[in-house]
C-alpha positions as CSV (number, residue, x, y, z in Angstrom):
1,X,22.5,54.6,45.6
2,X,22.9,51.4,43.7
3,X,20.8,48.4,44.3
4,X,22.5,45.1,45.2
5,X,21.3,41.7,44.0
6,X,19.8,39.1,46.3
7,X,22.3,36.4,47.1
8,X,22.6,33.3,49.2
9,X,24.0,33.6,52.8
10,X,27.3,35.4,52.8
11,X,30.4,35.3,55.0
12,X,30.0,38.3,57.4
13,X,31.5,38.0,60.8
14,X,28.8,38.9,63.4
15,X,30.6,37.3,66.3
16,X,31.7,40.6,67.7
17,X,28.0,41.4,68.3
18,X,27.4,38.3,70.5
19,X,27.0,39.1,74.2
20,X,28.1,36.8,77.0
21,X,25.3,35.3,79.1
22,X,23.9,37.8,81.6
23,X,25.1,40.8,79.6
24,X,22.4,43.4,78.5
25,X,20.7,41.9,75.5
26,X,22.0,38.4,76.0
27,X,19.5,35.5,76.2
28,X,17.8,35.8,79.6
29,X,18.6,39.5,80.0
30,X,16.3,42.4,79.3
31,X,16.3,43.8,75.7
32,X,17.0,47.4,75.0
33,X,13.9,49.5,74.8
34,X,12.4,49.9,71.4
35,X,12.5,53.4,69.8
36,X,13.2,55.3,66.7
37,X,9.7,55.1,65.3
38,X,9.4,51.3,64.7
39,X,5.7,50.7,65.2
40,X,4.3,47.3,64.2
41,X,3.5,43.9,65.6
42,X,6.5,42.4,63.9
43,X,8.9,45.4,63.9
44,X,11.3,46.4,66.7
45,X,14.3,48.7,67.2
46,X,17.5,46.8,67.8
47,X,21.0,47.9,69.0
48,X,24.4,46.4,69.7
49,X,23.2,45.3,73.2
50,X,20.3,43.2,72.1
51,X,21.5,42.2,68.6
52,X,22.2,38.6,69.7
53,X,18.9,38.0,71.4
54,X,16.6,39.9,69.0
55,X,18.2,39.2,65.7
56,X,20.6,36.2,65.8
57,X,18.5,34.0,68.2
58,X,15.2,34.9,66.5
59,X,16.6,34.1,63.1
60,X,16.8,30.4,64.1
61,X,13.0,30.3,63.9
62,X,12.1,32.7,61.1
63,X,13.8,35.2,58.8
64,X,14.9,38.5,60.4
65,X,15.0,41.4,58.0
66,X,17.5,44.0,59.2
67,X,17.0,47.6,58.1
68,X,20.2,49.6,58.7
69,X,19.2,53.3,58.6
70,X,20.1,56.8,59.7
71,X,17.7,59.5,60.6
72,X,19.9,61.8,58.5
73,X,19.6,59.6,55.3
74,X,17.2,60.9,52.7
75,X,14.4,58.5,52.1
76,X,15.0,56.4,55.2
77,X,11.6,57.2,56.7
78,X,9.7,56.3,53.6
79,X,11.5,52.9,53.3
80,X,10.9,52.3,57.0
81,X,7.2,52.9,56.6
82,X,7.1,50.4,53.7
83,X,9.0,47.7,55.7
84,X,6.8,48.1,58.8
85,X,3.7,47.9,56.7
86,X,4.8,44.7,55.0
87,X,6.0,43.2,58.2
88,X,2.5,43.5,59.6
89,X,0.9,42.3,56.4
90,X,3.2,39.2,56.3
91,X,2.1,38.4,59.8
92,X,5.2,36.7,61.2
93,X,6.7,35.3,58.0
94,X,9.6,37.6,58.9
95,X,10.6,39.9,61.7
96,X,11.8,43.4,61.0
97,X,14.7,44.7,63.0
98,X,15.6,48.3,62.6
99,X,19.1,49.5,63.5
100,X,20.1,53.2,63.7
101,X,23.8,53.0,62.4
102,X,24.6,56.4,63.9
103,X,23.8,55.0,67.4
104,X,25.2,51.6,66.7
105,X,28.4,51.9,64.7
106,X,29.7,48.4,65.7
107,X,26.7,46.8,63.8
108,X,27.4,48.9,60.8
109,X,31.1,47.9,60.9
110,X,30.2,44.2,61.2
111,X,28.1,44.4,58.1
112,X,30.6,46.5,56.2
113,X,28.0,49.2,55.6
114,X,29.2,52.3,53.8
115,X,25.9,54.0,52.9
116,X,22.3,53.7,54.2
117,X,19.6,52.6,54.0
118,X,20.6,49.0,53.5
119,X,18.4,46.0,54.0
120,X,19.9,42.6,54.9
121,X,18.2,39.4,56.1
122,X,19.5,37.0,58.7
123,X,18.8,33.3,58.3
124,X,19.9,31.0,61.1
125,X,22.5,33.6,62.1
126,X,23.9,34.1,58.6
127,X,23.5,37.3,56.6
128,X,21.7,37.4,53.2
129,X,22.2,40.7,51.3
130,X,18.9,42.1,50.0
131,X,19.1,45.6,48.6
132,X,20.6,49.1,49.1
133,X,18.8,52.4,48.7
134,X,15.1,53.4,48.8
135,X,12.7,51.2,46.9
136,X,9.0,51.3,46.5
137,X,6.5,48.8,48.0
138,X,6.3,46.5,44.9
139,X,10.1,46.1,44.6
140,X,10.5,45.5,48.4
141,X,7.8,42.9,48.2
142,X,9.6,41.0,45.4
143,X,12.8,40.9,47.5
144,X,10.8,39.6,50.5
145,X,9.1,36.9,48.5
146,X,12.4,35.7,47.2
147,X,13.8,35.7,50.7
148,X,11.0,33.6,51.9
149,X,11.5,31.1,49.1
150,X,15.2,30.8,50.1
151,X,14.2,30.4,53.7
152,X,11.8,27.5,53.0
153,X,14.5,25.9,50.8
154,X,16.8,26.0,53.8
155,X,14.3,24.5,56.1
156,X,13.3,27.7,57.9
157,X,9.5,27.4,58.1
158,X,8.7,29.0,61.5
159,X,6.9,32.2,62.2
160,X,8.2,35.1,64.2
161,X,6.4,35.9,67.5
162,X,4.6,39.3,67.6
163,X,6.6,42.1,69.2
164,X,6.0,45.9,69.4
165,X,3.3,48.1,70.8
166,X,0.4,46.9,68.6
167,X,0.9,43.2,69.1
168,X,-2.5,42.9,70.9
169,X,-4.2,44.3,67.8
170,X,-3.0,41.5,65.5
171,X,-5.8,39.2,64.4
172,X,-5.3,35.6,65.3
173,X,-3.5,34.0,62.3
174,X,-5.3,31.2,60.5
175,X,-4.0,27.8,61.5
176,X,-1.7,26.1,59.0
177,X,-3.5,23.9,56.5
178,X,-2.9,20.3,57.6
179,X,-3.1,19.3,54.0
180,X,0.4,20.5,53.5
181,X,1.8,19.4,56.8
182,X,3.6,16.3,55.6
183,X,5.4,18.2,52.8
184,X,6.3,21.1,55.0
185,X,7.6,18.9,57.8
186,X,9.8,17.1,55.3
187,X,11.2,20.4,54.0
188,X,11.9,21.5,57.6
189,X,13.8,18.3,58.2
190,X,15.8,18.7,55.1
191,X,14.2,15.6,53.5
192,X,13.8,17.0,49.9
193,X,12.9,13.6,48.4
194,X,10.2,13.2,51.0
195,X,8.8,16.7,50.4
196,X,8.7,16.0,46.6
197,X,6.9,12.8,47.2
198,X,4.4,14.4,49.5
199,X,3.6,17.3,47.1
200,X,3.3,14.8,44.2
201,X,0.8,12.8,46.2
202,X,-1.2,15.9,46.8
203,X,-1.2,16.8,43.1
204,X,-2.4,13.3,42.2
205,X,-5.5,14.0,44.3
206,X,-6.0,17.6,43.2
207,X,-4.0,18.4,40.0
208,X,-4.9,22.1,40.1
209,X,-3.7,22.8,43.7
210,X,-1.7,26.0,43.1
211,X,0.0,25.8,46.5
212,X,1.2,22.3,46.0
213,X,2.4,23.1,42.5
214,X,4.4,26.0,43.9
215,X,5.8,24.0,46.8
216,X,6.9,21.1,44.5
217,X,8.6,23.5,42.1
218,X,10.5,25.2,45.0
219,X,11.7,22.0,46.4
220,X,12.7,20.6,43.1
221,X,14.7,23.7,42.4
222,X,16.6,23.4,45.6
223,X,17.4,19.8,44.9
224,X,18.7,20.5,41.4
225,X,21.0,23.2,42.6
226,X,22.6,21.3,45.5
227,X,25.6,20.0,43.5
228,X,26.3,22.2,40.6
229,X,29.3,21.4,38.3
230,X,32.0,24.1,38.5
231,X,32.2,24.4,34.7
232,X,28.5,24.7,34.1
233,X,28.6,28.4,33.2
234,X,31.5,27.9,30.8
235,X,29.6,25.1,29.1
236,X,26.5,27.2,28.8
237,X,28.4,30.2,27.4
238,X,30.3,28.0,24.9
239,X,27.2,26.2,23.6
240,X,23.9,28.0,23.6
241,X,22.1,24.8,22.6
242,X,23.5,22.7,25.5
243,X,20.1,22.4,27.1
244,X,21.2,20.7,30.3
245,X,23.8,23.5,31.0
246,X,21.3,26.3,30.2
247,X,18.7,24.8,32.5
248,X,21.1,24.4,35.4
249,X,22.5,28.0,35.1
250,X,19.0,29.3,35.0
251,X,18.2,27.4,38.2
252,X,21.3,28.8,39.9
253,X,20.5,32.3,38.8
254,X,16.9,32.0,40.2
255,X,18.2,30.8,43.5
256,X,20.6,33.7,43.6
257,X,17.7,36.2,43.0
258,X,18.6,36.9,39.4
259,X,15.1,36.2,38.2
260,X,15.1,38.2,35.0
261,X,18.5,36.7,34.0
262,X,17.1,33.2,34.5
263,X,14.0,33.9,32.4
264,X,15.9,35.6,29.6
265,X,18.4,32.7,29.4
266,X,15.6,30.1,29.0
267,X,13.7,32.2,26.5
268,X,16.8,32.5,24.4
269,X,17.3,28.8,24.6
270,X,13.8,28.2,23.4
271,X,14.6,30.3,20.4
272,X,17.8,28.4,19.8
273,X,16.3,24.9,20.0
274,X,13.6,22.8,18.4
275,X,11.4,19.7,18.9
276,X,11.7,17.8,22.2
277,X,14.6,20.0,23.5
278,X,12.6,23.2,23.0
279,X,9.6,21.7,24.8
280,X,11.8,20.6,27.7
281,X,13.1,24.2,28.1
282,X,9.5,25.5,27.8
283,X,8.3,23.2,30.6
284,X,11.3,24.1,32.8
285,X,10.6,27.8,32.4
286,X,6.9,27.2,33.4
287,X,8.2,25.4,36.5
288,X,10.3,28.4,37.4
289,X,7.3,30.6,36.9
290,X,5.6,28.6,39.7
291,X,8.5,29.2,42.0
292,X,8.4,33.0,41.5
293,X,4.6,33.3,41.4
294,X,2.1,33.7,38.7
295,X,1.2,37.3,39.7
296,X,4.8,38.5,39.8
297,X,5.4,41.2,37.2
298,X,8.6,39.5,36.0
299,X,6.6,36.3,35.3
300,X,3.9,38.2,33.5
301,X,6.5,39.9,31.2
302,X,8.4,36.6,30.7
303,X,5.2,34.8,29.7
304,X,4.6,37.4,27.0
305,X,8.2,37.0,25.7
306,X,7.9,33.2,25.8
307,X,4.7,33.3,23.7
308,X,6.5,35.6,21.2
309,X,9.4,33.2,21.0
310,X,7.2,30.2,20.4
311,X,5.0,31.7,17.8
């Protein structure tokens, strides 16, 4: 099966899965019992009856990662185990909703699913395609980290409540660090300028604060990509030394999950420019490294390529 690229929320009509008040699975009504082998504090089995309450409603607070699977599909069990493990490890940064498409054909139809397993996220009721097919833990983790970056960028900073049979075994989560509260609250309110100012204030106090650096880079990326000129890709393609266009296309690619493409574009631009322009591209690339994460394999490889391009 082919793997699809991470993208921003798409236009999939999930209205047919909404239940009227009082119907099974509607808010205030009992959810369908969990089953199908989902076993984790942040993993549950979902069907058509409780899709609205356990997926759509919960996605208003935190990302919901939807695993569409079939017991008949090769590799489904292995992928499920990885997703359940990571949902426990991430401790509420996302909720895993597992859906057996054989038992819930209406859900599969709503998502346009033709082959499984497929993994899709829901942010504030809107679908975000992640990937199709069976991936290993490192690859799945990369998609989840990118999803969480997009979630924060869209003001979704809440945590999912524990569900499932082992909820009582989950250790109490460490309280959020009040140091970042001002910046995080600004992000949640959609005040990007306020968030940027708050992170910059933190970095004046402690210039080596890795979390503040990463937060600042993420918010600045979101702000830069809010109003992208329609012709920016044409400009970038026509003129490899148009630094402004190359930087903006790289930003758009990173927001869309095309991390390697963004890095490759900027490394090529470093090679095609000189002086202050080259340094500006280099610094921009280092900022994108902060967004993705210093330990990410793609960043490690791109750093090596950048060094080779510079020297």
